C-alpha positions in Angstrom: 145.1 132.8 151.1 147.4 130.2 149.6 146.1 126.7 150.1 149.2 125.5 151.9 148.9 128.5 154.3 145.2 127.7 154.9 145.9 124.1 155.7 148.2 124.9 158.6 146.6 128.1 159.9 145.1 126.3 162.8 148.6 125.8 164.2 149.1 129.5 164.7 150.6 130.5 168.0 148.9 133.8 168.9 146.2 136.4 168.3 146.3 140.2 168.4 149.1 142.0 170.3 148.7 142.5 174.0 147.7 146.0 175.0 150.2 146.1 177.8 153.6 144.7 176.6 155.7 142.8 179.1 159.4 143.5 178.2 160.7 140.2 179.4 158.2 138.4 177.3 159.1 140.4 174.3 162.8 139.7 174.8 162.1 136.0 175.1 159.9 136.1 172.0 162.7 137.8 170.0 165.2 135.1 171.2 162.8 132.3 170.1 162.2 133.9 166.7 166.0 134.1 166.2 166.0 130.4 166.5 163.2 130.2 164.0 165.2 132.3 161.6 168.3 130.1 161.9 166.4 126.9 161.6 164.4 127.9 158.5 167.4 129.4 156.6 169.6 126.4 157.5 166.9 124.0 156.4 166.5 125.9 153.2 170.3 126.1 152.7 170.0 129.7 151.7 168.6 133.1 152.9 169.7 136.0 154.9 170.0 135.0 158.6 172.1 137.9 160.0 170.1 140.6 158.4 166.9 139.1 159.9 168.5 138.7 163.3 169.5 142.4 163.5 165.9 143.5 162.7 163.9 141.1 164.8 163.8 143.0 168.1 162.2 146.0 166.5 159.8 143.8 164.6 158.8 142.0 167.7 158.2 145.3 169.5 155.9 146.4 166.6 153.8 143.3 166.3 153.7 142.0 169.9 154.4 145.1 171.9 151.0 146.8 171.5 152.2 149.2 168.8 151.0 147.9 165.5 147.2 147.8 165.1 146.6 144.5 163.3 144.4 141.4 163.4 145.6 138.1 161.8 141.9 137.1 161.5 141.3 140.2 159.3 144.5 140.8 157.5 142.9 143.2 155.0 141.1 145.4 157.5 141.2 148.8 155.9 142.0 150.4 159.3 145.0 148.2 160.1 148.4 149.7 160.5 150.9 148.8 157.8 154.4 147.4 158.1 156.5 147.2 155.0 159.8 145.4 155.0 161.6 147.2 152.3 164.8 145.2 153.0 162.9 142.2 151.6 165.9 139.8 151.9 165.2 139.8 155.7 161.9 138.0 155.0 162.7 135.2 157.5 162.2 137.8 160.3 158.9 138.8 158.8 157.7 135.2 158.3 158.7 134.4 161.9 156.7 137.2 163.4 153.7 136.5 161.2 153.6 132.9 162.2 154.1 134.0 165.9 151.1 136.4 165.6 148.8 133.8 164.0 148.7 134.7 160.3 149.7 131.1 159.4 150.9 128.0 161.1 154.4 127.7 162.5 155.1 124.5 160.6 155.0 126.5 157.3 158.3 128.1 158.3 160.2 125.0 157.3 159.1 125.4 153.7 161.1 128.6 153.2 162.3 129.0 149.7 160.9 125.6 148.6 159.2 125.2 145.3 155.5 126.0 145.7 155.8 127.6 149.2 154.3 131.0 149.7 157.4 131.8 151.9 159.5 133.0 149.0 163.0 134.4 149.3 161.4 137.9 149.3 157.9 138.7 150.6 155.1 138.3 148.1 151.9 140.0 149.1 149.9 138.0 146.6 150.7 134.7 148.3 150.9 135.3 152.1 148.5 137.0 154.5 150.1 139.9 156.5 152.5 140.9 153.8 151.7 144.5 152.8 154.1 144.9 149.9 156.1 142.7 147.6 159.7 143.9 148.2 163.2 142.9 147.3 164.3 145.4 144.7 165.9 147.6 147.2 165.1 151.3 147.6 161.4 151.1 146.8 159.8 150.4 150.1 159.8 154.0 151.5 158.0 155.2 148.3 155.5 152.4 148.7 155.0 153.3 152.3 154.5 157.0 151.5 151.8 155.9 149.0 150.1 154.0 151.7 150.3 157.0 154.1 148.9 159.4 151.5 146.1 157.0 150.6 145.1 156.8 154.2 145.0 160.6 154.4 142.8 160.8 151.3 140.5 158.0 152.5 140.2 159.5 156.0 141.7 156.5 157.6 143.7 156.7 160.8 146.2 153.9 160.2 149.9 154.4 160.5 152.5 153.1 158.1 156.0 151.8 159.1 158.7 151.0 156.7 161.9 149.2 157.6 165.0 149.7 155.4 168.6 148.4 155.5 171.9 150.1 155.3 172.7 149.2 151.7 169.4 150.5 150.3 169.8 153.8 152.0 172.4 154.4 149.3 169.7 154.2 146.7 168.5 157.5 145.2 164.9 156.7 145.4 165.1 156.6 149.2 166.2 160.2 149.3 163.5 161.3 146.8 160.9 159.7 149.2 162.5 161.4 152.2 162.1 164.8 150.4 158.5 164.0 149.3 157.4 162.7 152.7 158.6 165.8 154.5 157.2 168.1 151.8 153.8 166.5 152.1 153.9 166.4 155.9 153.1 162.7 156.0 153.0 162.4 159.8 151.3 159.0 159.5 154.6 157.5 158.2 157.5 156.2 160.2 160.8 155.1 158.7 162.9 152.5 160.7 166.5 152.1 159.6 168.0 148.8 160.6 171.5 150.4 161.0 173.7 147.3 161.3 176.4 149.0 159.2 177.0 146.1 156.8 175.5 145.0 153.5 175.7 142.3 150.9 179.2 143.1 149.5 181.0 144.5 152.6 180.7 146.7 155.6 179.1 150.1 155.1 182.3 152.2 155.4 184.0 150.3 152.6 181.1 150.6 150.1 179.4 154.0 150.4 179.4 155.5 153.8 176.6 158.0 154.3 177.0 158.5 158.1 176.1 160.4 160.2 172.6 159.4 159.2 170.4 161.0 161.8 171.8 164.5 161.0 171.0 164.0 157.3 167.4 162.8 158.1 166.9 165.9 160.3 168.2 168.1 157.5 165.4 166.5 155.3 162.9 167.7 157.9 162.1 164.4 159.5 161.6 163.9 163.2 164.5 161.6 164.2 165.1 159.3 167.2 168.3 157.2 167.6 168.1 154.1 169.7 169.9 150.8 170.5 167.9 148.5 168.3 168.3 145.6 170.7 167.2 147.5 173.8 163.5 146.5 174.1 162.4 149.3 176.5 164.1 151.9 174.2 162.5 150.4 171.1 159.0 150.6 172.7 159.6 154.1 173.9 160.7 155.3 170.5 157.8 153.6 168.7 155.3 155.2 171.2 157.0 158.6 170.9 156.8 158.8 167.1 153.1 158.2 167.1 152.7 161.5 168.9 154.6 163.6 166.3 152.4 165.8 164.2 153.1 167.7 161.0 156.1 165.7 159.9 157.2 162.1 159.2 159.4 160.3 161.6 162.5 158.2 161.4 164.0 155.8 164.0 167.6 155.0 163.5 168.0 151.7 165.2 171.7 150.8 165.8 171.9 147.1 165.5 174.3 144.2 165.2 174.2 141.9 162.2 173.5 138.3 163.5 172.7 139.6 167.0 172.6 136.8 169.5 175.1 134.4 168.0 178.7 135.3 168.5 180.3 133.8 165.4 177.6 135.3 163.2 178.0 138.7 164.7 181.7 138.5 164.0 181.3 137.7 160.3 179.3 140.1 158.1 179.4 137.5 155.2 176.5 135.7 156.9 174.4 138.5 155.3 173.6 136.3 152.4 174.4 132.7 153.4 172.8 130.3 155.8 174.6 128.7 158.8 175.6 125.1 158.0 173.9 122.2 159.6 177.1 121.4 161.5 177.1 124.9 163.1 173.4 125.2 163.7 173.3 123.5 167.1 176.2 125.6 168.3 174.2 128.7 167.2 171.0 127.5 168.8 172.8 126.8 172.1 173.7 130.5 172.3 170.0 131.4 172.0 168.7 129.1 174.7 166.8 130.7 177.6 
């Protein structure tokens, strides 16, 4: 563990996920973590707030909804489930949930992107507990996840691997190679989650390289597919529970989301993909996220 991380670990806010999720509690947690995302990126003066905000509901459901088998006290437990954030630029969402679940102290979030901080612009598994893969070069996460899943099969482990990708990286050829391989190898301990917010770094999806309809393509690649509203917590939980029951094929959840979900002026402007909200606008944004 990084020495900075170790120093603040006692400030962690939670332990393992509850066995029986309370939907209202999960919704409130996601709202609070949206505030964390905004505060840390604005304090850093850089980052990807809107991409993190579109993904946070699904991530909260995984980590705090009784889905992901994990233990912040034993982050390297060989039987833990794996979550790989392939869209590594959304690291603020991952850092927010890891702090929430107790992998390190909440105060560390304010060091995002600062020199010497383990909270780098993209996740670094060598510096931060709970990070399963160093990601950021888009398109690679699903291949990494497939490797985890196959290793678990070889080792006789029962863990499940989840990989979250973004719209822009689904345009990468390596994603489609991994889709073919995962189905061919019947990797039923692998779930792909697409944060389908329909925008990317340079523009909205339809103006760059529109691959929709996505679910039909994934089914044609022999994946079990479920489509959900990625901000509907009961629907998210139901889909995550459902895919764990699928045998003989990998699964994909296409989560229809909104970039910058929760803050109206961020939702309306896709260019917040790669720029932080200004300090002048931060209080206005936080006001929209108050309970």
